[in-house]
C-alpha positions in Angstrom: -18.2 5.8 0.4 -17.9 8.9 -1.6 -18.4 11.1 1.4 -15.8 9.3 3.4 -13.3 9.6 0.5 -14.1 13.3 0.3 -13.6 13.8 4.0 -10.4 11.8 4.0 -9.0 14.0 1.2 -10.1 17.2 2.8 -8.5 16.2 6.0 -5.3 15.4 4.1 -5.4 18.8 2.5 -5.9 20.8 5.7 -3.3 18.7 7.5 -0.7 19.0 4.8 1.6 21.1 7.0 1.7 18.3 9.7 2.6 19.1 13.2 4.1 22.6 13.5 6.5 24.0 16.1 5.1 26.7 18.3 5.0 29.8 17.7 2.7 29.6 14.6 1.7 32.6 12.6 -1.5 32.6 10.5 -0.8 34.3 7.3 -3.3 34.8 4.4 -2.4 31.6 2.6 -3.8 29.4 5.3 -7.0 31.3 6.0 -10.5 30.1 4.8 -13.5 32.1 4.2 -17.2 31.3 3.7 -20.5 33.0 4.4 -22.1 32.2 7.7 -25.8 31.3 8.0 -26.8 34.9 8.6 -24.5 35.7 5.7 -26.3 33.3 3.3 -29.7 34.7 4.5 -28.4 38.3 3.8 -27.3 37.1 0.3 -30.8 35.7 -0.5 -32.5 38.9 0.7 -29.9 41.0 -1.3 -30.6 39.0 -4.4 -34.3 39.3 -4.2 -34.1 43.0 -3.7 -31.8 43.4 -6.7 -34.2 41.3 -8.8 -37.1 43.4 -7.7 -35.3 46.7 -8.3 -34.3 45.6 -11.9 -37.8 44.2 -12.6 -39.6 47.4 -11.5 -36.8 49.7 -12.5 -36.7 51.2 -8.9 -33.7 53.4 -8.6 -34.0 53.7 -4.8 -34.2 50.0 -4.5 -31.1 49.6 -6.7 -29.2 52.2 -4.7 -29.9 50.3 -1.5 -28.8 47.1 -3.1 -25.5 48.6 -4.1 -25.0 50.1 -0.7 -25.6 46.7 0.9 -23.2 45.1 -1.6 -20.5 47.6 -0.6 -21.2 47.0 3.1 -20.7 43.2 2.6 -17.3 43.9 0.9 -16.2 46.0 3.9 -17.3 43.4 6.3 -15.5 40.6 4.4 -12.3 42.6 4.3 -12.6 43.4 8.1 -13.4 39.8 9.1 -10.5 38.4 7.1 -7.9 40.9 8.5 -9.3 40.2 12.0 -7.7 36.7 11.8 -4.8 37.4 9.5 -1.3 37.5 11.3 -2.7 36.1 14.5 -0.1 34.0 16.3 -0.4 30.8 18.4 2.5 31.4 20.8 2.1 28.7 23.5 0.2 25.5 24.3 0.6 24.1 27.8 -1.3 21.7 30.0 -0.8 20.2 33.4 -0.7 16.4 33.7 -4.1 14.7 34.4 -5.2 11.2 35.3 -6.7 9.1 32.4 -10.4 9.8 32.0 -10.2 13.4 33.2 -10.5 16.4 30.9 -7.3 18.2 29.9 -7.2 21.9 30.3 -5.1 23.4 27.5 -3.8 26.8 28.3 -3.3 28.6 25.0 -1.6 31.9 24.5 -2.3 33.8 21.3 -0.9 37.2 20.2 -1.0 39.8 17.4 0.7 43.0 16.5 -2.6 44.8 16.0 -6.0 44.7 17.7 -8.1 41.6 17.2 -11.7 41.0 18.3 -13.9 38.0 19.1 -11.5 35.1 18.5 -13.2 31.7 19.0 -12.4 28.0 18.9 -14.6 25.2 17.7 -14.6 23.6 21.2 -17.8 24.3 23.0 -16.2 24.1 26.4 -13.4 26.6 25.6 -13.2 30.2 26.7 -13.1 33.0 24.0 -11.0 36.0 23.4 -13.1 39.1 22.9 -10.3 41.6 22.5 -6.5 41.4 22.0 -5.0 44.8 22.8 -2.0 44.0 24.9 0.0 41.8 22.4 -1.0 38.5 23.9 -4.2 36.9 25.4 -5.1 33.7 27.1 -7.8 31.2 26.5 -8.6 27.7 27.9 -9.6 24.8 25.9 -11.0 21.5 27.4 -10.1 18.2 25.6 -10.6 14.6 26.6 -7.8 12.4 27.6 -7.6 9.2 25.4 -4.7 7.0 26.8 -2.1 7.2 29.3 1.4 8.4 28.4 2.1 11.4 26.0 -1.0 12.4 24.1 -0.4 14.6 21.2 -2.4 17.9 21.0 -5.0 17.5 18.3 -5.8 20.0 15.5 -7.1 23.3 16.7 -9.5 25.5 14.8 -9.6 29.3 15.4 -12.3 31.4 13.7 -14.0 34.8 13.9 -17.3 36.3 12.6 -16.4 39.9 13.7 -17.9 42.5 13.0 -21.4 41.6 11.8 -21.3 37.8 11.6 -21.9 37.7 7.8 -18.8 35.7 7.1 -16.9 33.0 8.9 -13.1 33.1 8.7 -11.1 30.3 10.2 -7.7 28.6 10.3 -6.5 25.2 11.3 -3.2 24.3 13.1 -1.8 21.2 14.8 0.9 22.3 17.3 3.7 19.9 18.0 3.0 19.7 21.7 2.2 16.7 23.9 0.1 16.3 27.2 1.2 13.9 29.9 -1.6 11.6 30.9 -1.1 9.7 34.2 -2.6 6.2 34.5 -6.1 6.0 36.1 -5.7 4.9 39.7 -7.5 1.8 41.0 -10.5 2.7 43.1 -10.9 1.9 45.9 -7.2 1.9 46.7 -6.1 -1.6 47.6 -4.0 -2.3 50.7 -0.3 -1.7 50.5 1.8 -4.8 49.7 3.2 -6.1 52.9 6.6 -6.6 51.4 7.5 -5.6 47.9 11.1 -7.0 48.1 12.6 -9.4 45.7 12.1 -13.2 45.9 14.2 -14.8 48.7 14.1 -11.8 51.1 12.3 -12.2 54.4 10.0 -9.4 55.4 11.3 -7.0 57.9 8.4 -6.7 60.3 8.5 -3.6 62.4 6.0 -1.3 64.2 3.0 -0.8 61.8 3.7 -4.0 60.0 1.9 -6.4 62.5 -0.9 -8.6 61.0 -4.3 -7.1 61.7 -6.5 -9.7 60.1 -7.3 -11.5 56.9 -9.5 -10.7 53.9 -10.5 -12.2 50.6 -7.9 -12.6 47.9 -8.0 -9.9 45.2 -6.6 -10.1 41.7 -3.1 -8.7 41.8 -2.4 -9.4 45.6 1.3 -10.5 46.1 1.7 -14.3 46.6 3.8 -13.7 49.7 0.7 -12.1 51.5 -1.5 -15.2 51.2 -2.4 -16.8 54.5 -1.5 -20.3 53.4 -2.5 -22.0 56.6 -6.0 -20.5 56.8 -6.5 -21.0 53.0 -5.7 -24.7 53.3 -8.6 -25.1 55.8 -11.2 -24.3 53.2 -12.0 -23.6 49.5 -11.4 -19.8 49.8 -8.0 -18.0 49.4 -7.3 -15.5 52.2 -4.8 -12.7 52.3 -3.1 -11.3 55.4 -3.8 -7.6 56.2 -1.2 -5.5 58.0 -1.5 -2.3 60.0 -0.6 0.8 58.1 1.4 3.5 59.7 2.9 6.8 58.7 6.6 7.2 58.1 7.4 3.7 57.0 9.1 2.9 53.8 7.1 1.3 51.0 8.4 -0.6 48.0 6.0 -1.2 45.1 7.5 -3.8 42.7 5.9 -4.3 39.4 7.3 -7.8 39.2 5.5 -8.9 42.4 2.1 -8.3 40.9 1.5 -11.8 39.6 -1.9 -11.4 38.0 -3.6 -8.9 35.7 -2.8 -7.0 32.6 -0.2 -4.3 32.3 -2.9 -1.6 32.6 -4.3 -3.2 35.7 -0.8 -3.4 37.4 0.0 0.3 36.4 -3.4 1.3 37.7 -2.8 -0.4 41.1 0.7 1.1 41.5 -0.7 4.6 40.7 -3.2 4.2 43.5 -0.4 3.1 45.9 1.7 6.0 44.9 -1.2 8.5 45.6 -2.1 6.8 48.8 1.6 6.7 50.1 2.1 10.3 49.2 -1.2 11.3 51.0 -0.1 9.4 54.1 3.4 11.1 54.0 5.2 7.7 53.6 8.5 7.3 51.7 8.1 5.0 48.9 9.9 3.4 45.9 8.5 1.9 42.7 10.3 -0.7 40.7 9.5 -1.1 36.9 11.5 -3.1 34.4 14.6 -0.9 33.6 13.4 1.8 36.1 14.0 2.4 39.8 12.6 5.6 41.4 14.6 5.4 44.6 13.2 5.8 48.0 11.8 9.3 48.6 8.7 11.4 49.0 7.2 14.8 48.0 5.6 16.2 45.0 8.6 16.0 42.7 9.1 12.3 43.6 5.4 11.6 43.0 5.5 13.3 39.6 8.6 11.2 38.8 6.9 8.0 39.7 3.6 8.8 37.9 5.5 9.9 34.8 7.4 6.5 34.8 4.1 4.7 35.2 2.4 6.7 32.4 5.3 6.1 30.0 5.6 2.4 30.7 4.8 0.5 27.5 2.7 3.4 26.2 4.7 4.2 23.1 7.5 6.6 22.3 8.3 9.7 24.3 7.8 13.0 22.6 
């Protein structure tokens, strides 16, 4: 109880600045300093040496003690200024599908030379030296939900030069990552006809019926083989030949069963499959019509719409 309260208060304190617009400069007022584990061990040895020197009145021992104390002061100063005035200049990430790790491309810069800048992410790259104004590092973070995921708090730290002190800083950049829906796997067959109710399917080459299969959740009602299904206790669905170059319409309203996430996942799989087969396609969502097209830009447009659908506010 007390531990959770302390942790919550501490998080409120370090997050008091809220989300910050990039670029972010780290001045001395936001830098934290504590001895590292080697630094604590060094302090214990130093204290024992000082007590022994005072107890036995050993001048050489006391001289070494004060020399080590001066060294620690220089190291503390150098470690602190190794992080001071560091700048977070850019945070970018390419869209990924839900469940995949996100690679944050972080650009940091400084007016003077910096050494051994780290983050608290074990899967991140490190910057050993900043000499040309800017440097790049990569940070892997998990994807939690589809839509626009905010970039979480980032911790930069350094222990340069001797590792006796840890100097760190927190920041929460006001940036967002686009997370596409997770596509259904394996990809279901394309809907035979995604048009609106009352329209007759326009059968053409590549649309011939190739057979029947078991009904799957989310299959359009118009694809059900009613005559064959009436002969037994099982529901059958018509399968159609797929051909390259045909226009495909994926209508959200025609998916009669399943949750929103299920429908979005299925439409994502259809978009990817249609793009791979070089078909032109169109998706229809409530209050969104992508238009009939193909290509990377159109795919991104459709996947973005599916990611944003009922996922919360846009950034």
